[in-house]
C-alpha positions in Angstrom: 75.9 -29.1 -71.4 73.3 -30.9 -69.5 73.7 -28.7 -66.4 73.5 -25.6 -68.6 70.2 -26.7 -70.1 68.8 -27.6 -66.8 69.7 -24.2 -65.4 68.1 -22.6 -68.5 65.0 -24.6 -68.1 64.8 -23.8 -64.3 65.1 -20.0 -65.2 62.4 -20.4 -67.8 60.1 -22.2 -65.3 60.6 -19.4 -62.8 59.2 -16.9 -65.4 56.0 -18.8 -66.0 52.7 -17.6 -64.3 52.1 -19.1 -61.0 49.1 -21.1 -62.2 51.4 -22.8 -64.8 54.1 -23.4 -62.2 51.8 -25.2 -59.8 53.0 -28.8 -59.0 50.1 -31.2 -58.1 47.9 -28.2 -57.3 50.2 -26.6 -54.9 51.0 -22.9 -55.7 52.9 -20.1 -53.9 51.8 -19.6 -50.4 51.0 -16.5 -48.4 51.9 -15.8 -44.8 50.6 -17.9 -42.0 46.9 -17.1 -40.8 44.5 -18.0 -38.2 40.8 -18.7 -39.0 38.4 -18.0 -36.1 35.5 -20.5 -35.7 32.6 -20.4 -33.3 32.8 -24.1 -32.5 36.5 -24.0 -31.7 38.6 -22.4 -29.0 40.6 -19.4 -30.2 43.8 -21.4 -30.6 45.6 -22.2 -33.9 49.2 -23.3 -34.2 50.9 -23.2 -37.6 54.2 -24.8 -38.3 54.2 -23.4 -41.8 52.2 -21.3 -44.3 49.1 -23.4 -45.4 49.2 -24.5 -49.0 47.0 -22.9 -51.6 45.2 -25.6 -53.6 43.8 -24.7 -57.1 40.1 -25.4 -57.4 40.7 -27.8 -60.2 42.8 -30.1 -57.9 40.8 -30.2 -54.7 37.7 -32.0 -53.5 35.8 -29.5 -51.4 34.8 -26.3 -53.2 36.6 -23.1 -52.5 34.7 -20.1 -51.2 35.0 -16.7 -49.7 36.4 -16.6 -46.1 37.0 -14.1 -43.3 40.4 -14.6 -41.8 42.4 -13.1 -38.9 46.2 -12.5 -39.1 46.7 -12.6 -35.4 48.2 -16.0 -34.9 50.7 -17.8 -32.8 53.4 -18.8 -35.2 56.2 -21.4 -34.9 59.1 -21.2 -37.4 58.9 -24.3 -39.6 61.7 -26.6 -40.7 63.0 -25.6 -44.0 60.7 -27.4 -46.6 61.9 -28.9 -49.8 61.2 -27.2 -53.1 57.4 -26.7 -53.8 56.5 -28.7 -50.7 54.9 -27.4 -47.5 56.2 -28.6 -44.2 53.4 -30.3 -42.3 52.6 -32.2 -39.2 53.4 -35.8 -39.3 52.4 -36.6 -35.7 51.7 -34.8 -32.5 51.5 -35.7 -28.8 50.3 -33.6 -25.8 51.9 -33.5 -22.3 48.6 -34.3 -20.5 49.7 -33.2 -17.1 47.3 -32.6 -14.3 45.6 -29.3 -14.1 47.2 -26.7 -11.7 45.1 -25.2 -9.0 42.7 -22.7 -10.3 42.9 -23.8 -14.0 40.9 -26.1 -16.2 43.9 -27.5 -18.1 47.3 -28.6 -17.3 48.7 -28.8 -20.8 51.6 -26.6 -21.3 53.8 -28.6 -23.7 53.4 -30.3 -27.0 55.7 -32.6 -29.1 55.5 -32.4 -32.8 57.4 -33.8 -35.9 57.1 -31.6 -39.0 57.5 -34.4 -41.5 61.2 -35.0 -40.7 63.4 -37.1 -38.4 63.2 -34.6 -35.5 60.7 -34.2 -32.6 60.4 -30.7 -31.3 58.9 -29.9 -28.0 57.2 -26.5 -27.5 55.9 -24.8 -24.4 53.0 -22.5 -24.2 54.0 -19.2 -22.6 51.2 -16.6 -22.7 50.0 -16.5 -26.3 53.3 -17.8 -27.7 54.8 -21.3 -28.2 58.5 -21.4 -27.3 60.8 -24.3 -28.5 62.4 -25.9 -25.4 63.7 -29.3 -26.5 64.7 -31.1 -29.6 64.8 -34.9 -29.9 67.0 -36.0 -32.8 68.0 -39.5 -32.5 66.1 -41.0 -35.4 67.6 -41.2 -38.9 64.2 -41.6 -40.8 61.0 -39.7 -40.9 59.1 -39.9 -37.6 55.8 -41.6 -38.0 54.5 -41.9 -34.4 54.7 -40.1 -31.1 52.9 -40.8 -27.8 53.4 -39.0 -24.5 52.6 -40.9 -21.3 50.9 -38.5 -18.8 51.7 -40.3 -15.6 55.3 -41.5 -16.1 56.1 -38.5 -18.4 57.9 -40.6 -20.9 57.7 -40.2 -24.7 57.9 -43.0 -27.1 58.7 -42.3 -30.8 59.0 -44.5 -33.9 60.1 -43.8 -37.4 60.7 -45.1 -40.9 64.3 -46.1 -39.8 62.7 -49.1 -38.2 63.6 -48.0 -34.7 61.7 -46.8 -31.6 63.0 -44.9 -28.6 61.6 -44.2 -25.1 62.7 -40.8 -24.0 63.0 -39.9 -20.3 63.5 -36.5 -18.9 66.6 -36.4 -16.6 68.1 -33.1 -15.3 66.3 -31.1 -17.8 67.5 -33.3 -20.8 65.4 -35.9 -22.7 67.6 -39.1 -22.9 66.7 -41.9 -25.4 66.6 -45.6 -24.8 66.6 -47.8 -27.8 63.8 -50.4 -28.0 64.5 -53.9 -29.5 61.4 -53.9 -31.8 63.0 -56.4 -34.3 61.2 -55.3 -37.4 62.5 -55.2 -41.1 60.1 -52.5 -42.3 59.3 -49.0 -41.3 57.3 -48.4 -38.1 54.0 -46.7 -38.7 52.3 -46.0 -35.4 52.8 -46.3 -31.6 50.6 -46.2 -28.6 51.2 -46.3 -24.8 49.0 -48.7 -22.9 46.6 -47.2 -20.2 49.0 -48.3 -17.4 52.0 -47.1 -19.3 53.8 -50.4 -18.4 54.1 -51.3 -22.2 53.3 -49.8 -25.6 52.3 -51.2 -29.1 54.0 -50.4 -32.3 52.7 -51.0 -35.8 54.8 -51.5 -38.9 55.0 -52.4 -42.4 56.5 -55.9 -41.5 52.9 -57.2 -41.1 53.1 -57.5 -37.4 52.6 -55.6 -34.1 55.4 -55.2 -31.5 54.3 -55.2 -27.9 57.1 -53.7 -26.0 57.7 -53.8 -22.3 60.6 -53.0 -19.9 62.7 -55.9 -18.5 64.2 -54.6 -15.3 66.6 -57.5 -14.9 68.5 -56.5 -18.1 67.4 -52.8 -18.0 66.1 -52.7 -21.6 63.0 -52.6 -23.6 62.0 -55.9 -25.3 59.2 -56.7 -27.6 56.9 -59.7 -28.4 55.3 -60.0 -31.9 51.7 -60.4 -32.8 51.8 -61.9 -36.3 48.6 -63.9 -36.5 46.4 -63.1 -39.5 48.0 -59.7 -40.2 48.6 -59.6 -44.0 49.7 -56.0 -44.6 50.9 -52.7 -43.0 49.4 -51.9 -39.6 48.1 -48.3 -39.9 46.4 -47.6 -36.5 46.3 -48.9 -32.9 44.3 -48.3 -29.7 44.3 -49.9 -26.3 41.3 -51.3 -24.4 40.8 -49.7 -20.9 41.8 -53.0 -19.2 45.4 -52.6 -20.5 45.2 -56.1 -22.2 43.3 -55.9 -25.4 44.6 -54.1 -28.4 42.7 -52.9 -31.5 44.5 -52.7 -34.9 43.5 -51.4 -38.3 45.7 -52.3 -41.3 46.0 -52.0 -45.0 44.6 -55.5 -45.7 41.2 -53.9 -45.3 40.6 -55.6 -41.9 40.1 -54.5 -38.3 41.1 -56.8 -35.4 41.2 -57.0 -31.7 44.1 -58.9 -30.1 45.2 -59.9 -26.6 48.4 -58.2 -25.7 48.7 -59.9 -22.3 52.3 -60.3 -21.1 52.5 -62.6 -18.1 56.0 -61.5 -17.1 54.7 -58.0 -16.1 51.0 -58.2 -15.3 48.4 -60.4 -13.5 46.1 -62.7 -15.4 43.2 -60.7 -16.9 39.5 -61.4 -16.1 36.9 -62.0 -18.8 35.6 -59.2 -21.0 32.7 -58.7 -23.4 35.2 -59.5 -26.2 36.1 -63.0 -24.8 37.4 -64.8 -21.7 40.4 -66.6 -22.9 43.2 -64.1 -23.6 46.6 -65.7 -24.2 49.1 -63.4 -26.0 48.2 -62.9 -29.6 44.8 -64.3 -29.3 42.3 -62.8 -32.0 39.0 -61.7 -30.4 37.6 -59.9 -33.3 38.5 -60.1 -37.0 36.2 -58.0 -39.3 37.1 -58.6 -42.9 34.5 -56.3 -44.6 35.8 -52.9 -43.8 35.8 -51.8 -47.5 39.2 -50.1 -47.4 42.3 -49.3 -45.5 41.5 -48.9 -41.9 43.0 -45.5 -41.1 42.1 -45.2 -37.3 40.6 -47.2 -34.5 39.2 -46.1 -31.1 37.7 -47.9 -28.1 34.7 -46.5 -26.3 35.2 -45.3 -22.7 34.0 -48.8 -21.4 35.9 -50.7 -24.0 32.7 -52.6 -25.0 32.5 -50.8 -28.4 35.2 -50.3 -31.1 34.9 -47.6 -33.8 37.0 -47.4 -36.9 37.1 -45.5 -40.2 38.2 -46.8 -43.6 39.1 -45.4 -46.9 35.7 -46.2 -48.4 34.3 -43.1 -46.6 32.8 -45.3 -43.9 32.7 -45.2 -40.1 31.9 -48.5 -38.3 31.2 -49.6 -34.7 31.6 -53.2 -33.4 29.5 -53.9 -30.2 30.9 -56.6 -28.0 27.9 -56.4 -25.7 25.7 -57.3 -28.7 27.5 -60.4 -29.9 30.1 -58.3 -31.6 27.5 -57.0 -34.0 28.9 -54.5 -36.5 27.1 -51.3 -37.7 28.5 -49.4 -40.6 27.7 -46.0 -41.9 29.0 -44.8 -45.3 29.0 -41.0 -45.6 28.8 -39.0 -48.8 32.0 -37.3 -48.0 35.7 -37.9 -48.6 37.4 -40.6 -46.6 37.9 -40.1 -42.8 41.4 -40.5 -41.5 41.0 -40.3 -37.6 38.3 -41.3 -35.2 37.9 -40.6 -31.5 35.4 -41.4 -28.8 34.5 -38.2 -26.8 31.7 -39.7 -24.7 30.1 -43.2 -24.2 27.9 -42.5 -27.2 29.4 -39.6 -29.2 32.2 -39.9 -31.8 34.2 -37.4 -33.6 35.9 -38.2 -36.9 37.9 -36.2 -39.5 39.8 -36.6 -42.7 40.2 -35.5 -46.2 37.2 -33.1 -45.9 39.3 -30.9 -43.6 36.6 -30.7 -41.0 35.7 -32.7 -37.9 32.2 -34.4 -37.8 30.2 -35.7 -34.9 28.5 -39.1 -34.9 26.4 -40.9 -32.3 26.0 -44.6 -31.6 23.2 -45.8 -29.5 23.0 -49.5 -30.3 23.1 -52.0 -33.3 21.9 -50.3 -36.4 21.8 -46.9 -34.7 25.0 -45.2 -36.0 24.1 -41.7 -37.2 25.7 -38.5 -38.4 25.0 -35.6 -36.1 26.6 -32.4 -37.4 29.6 -30.6 -38.9 31.7 -29.2 -36.1 33.6 -26.6 -38.0 31.0 -23.8 -38.8 32.8 -20.8 -40.5 31.8 -17.2 -39.9 29.8 -15.7 -42.7 31.7 -13.3 -45.0 30.3 -9.7 -45.1 32.0 -9.0 -48.4 29.9 -8.1 -51.5 30.1 -9.2 -55.0 33.3 -8.8 -57.1 33.7 -5.9 -59.5 34.4 -6.5 -63.3 38.0 -5.5 -62.7 38.5 -7.9 -59.8 37.0 -10.7 -61.9 39.4 -10.1 -64.8 42.4 -9.8 -62.3 41.5 -13.2 -60.8 41.2 -14.8 -64.2 44.6 -13.5 -65.1 46.3 -14.5 -61.8 44.5 -17.8 -60.9 42.5 -18.8 -64.0 39.4 -18.5 -61.7 36.7 -15.8 -61.1 36.7 -16.4 -57.3 38.3 -13.8 -55.1 39.8 -16.5 -52.7 40.7 -20.1 -53.2 40.7 -20.9 -49.5 38.4 -23.5 -48.1 35.5 -22.6 -45.8 36.9 -24.9 -43.1 39.5 -23.9 -40.5 41.9 -26.4 -41.8 43.0 -25.9 -45.3 44.1 -29.5 -45.9 43.3 -33.0 -44.7 43.1 -33.6 -41.0 45.3 -36.5 -40.1 45.1 -36.9 -36.3 42.7 -36.2 -33.5 43.9 -36.3 -29.9 42.3 -35.9 -26.5 43.6 -32.6 -24.8 41.5 -32.2 -21.7 39.2 -34.8 -19.9 38.9 -38.5 -20.4 37.2 -40.5 -23.1 34.1 -40.7 -20.9 33.7 -36.9 -21.1 36.2 -35.1 -23.4 36.3 -31.4 -22.8 38.9 -30.4 -25.4 40.4 -32.2 -28.4 43.0 -31.2 -31.0 43.2 -31.7 -34.7 46.3 -31.6 -36.9 46.5 -31.5 -40.7 48.6 -31.4 -43.7 48.3 -27.6 -43.8 50.7 -27.4 -40.8 48.0 -26.3 -38.4 47.0 -27.5 -35.0 43.5 -26.5 -33.6 42.1 -27.0 -30.2 38.3 -27.7 -30.1 35.9 -27.5 -27.2 33.4 -30.3 -27.2 29.9 -29.3 -26.0 28.1 -32.3 -24.2 
């Protein structure tokens, strides 16, 4: 009887107008699209159709938008009911540029919100699936691709991490002894690629390194003062210091020096004594969850973004003085240094923003980096207004955002160049899109 009633209710649900069937603001979705933007390169990669968010449920206002349907499209994994498959994490194969070209990137590793990493290769205008990494049993939460050693590290909610090595055309996994009892949340290779850091919900950071004697990956734990889930990590250029943002509303800099595999480090602007686990910075007034951290090219400054819509820079050359700027926008989720003074950050506003830092007290907003093309369409006729009211309970012709991304941007990555002068960077979002941007210095 219960099954019969459930089936009847489902059939009744299917007959309701789409506006009434929306769940948490997500309605039926059209085919995948690409939006052209003057500030971006002409590249957009969609894992799935972008979600349509009803104006009542979204922050940024909807507006008219010129779109182009000519896009590279990658088939998405089959999403669950009324859910849109989206990027969890992304990593580029940052290989060296081939002679006569400006960019050496031809492969990308992505995880569309499941337990599989898929590697695609760019062939002409198309992205072709070439590998699938499927060792994890839980949702993948972090991917990082080491450019020099060509190794991939992945972590997931199954509390495991794997280092993948390409042998004879096949990616082979090696289990890492991370020793955590909660889900892994993020992972990052060190600059020299001889170790990596892994954050988790176990209130600790696992610094993992390869022990040649036993032919396995071991880990040492940084537990000091961490009181909640570690959400973000970034390495100092010296391969020793490690920045971490966490859900306890604090940002810290630790020493991740492992004497078994590296020489004793010299003094830095952050401090001179650096035994493993030493806390060199602990800022307790971040104002919210610290979603992302990024060292400057020199490593003397550290930027982070928090859930209170703030961006902050700590300057080690100025006595670790902290400068915070609270913006009148939705919270930022990712931050990236693109030059010694310029910072790009993005988040729930679905758009990357540029900031500049020139010293204590001199952290300023510069500009919005996603400037849409102006629509040439005229006003709506009375018939169109009534049709839109009937279909969407709105007088607007389109409920798409003016921004290139149609949902929150969750990750920014360097694509071409180094932190001292980033030429291209990518953004991925919950709309299932990846966009490559040119940065004009």
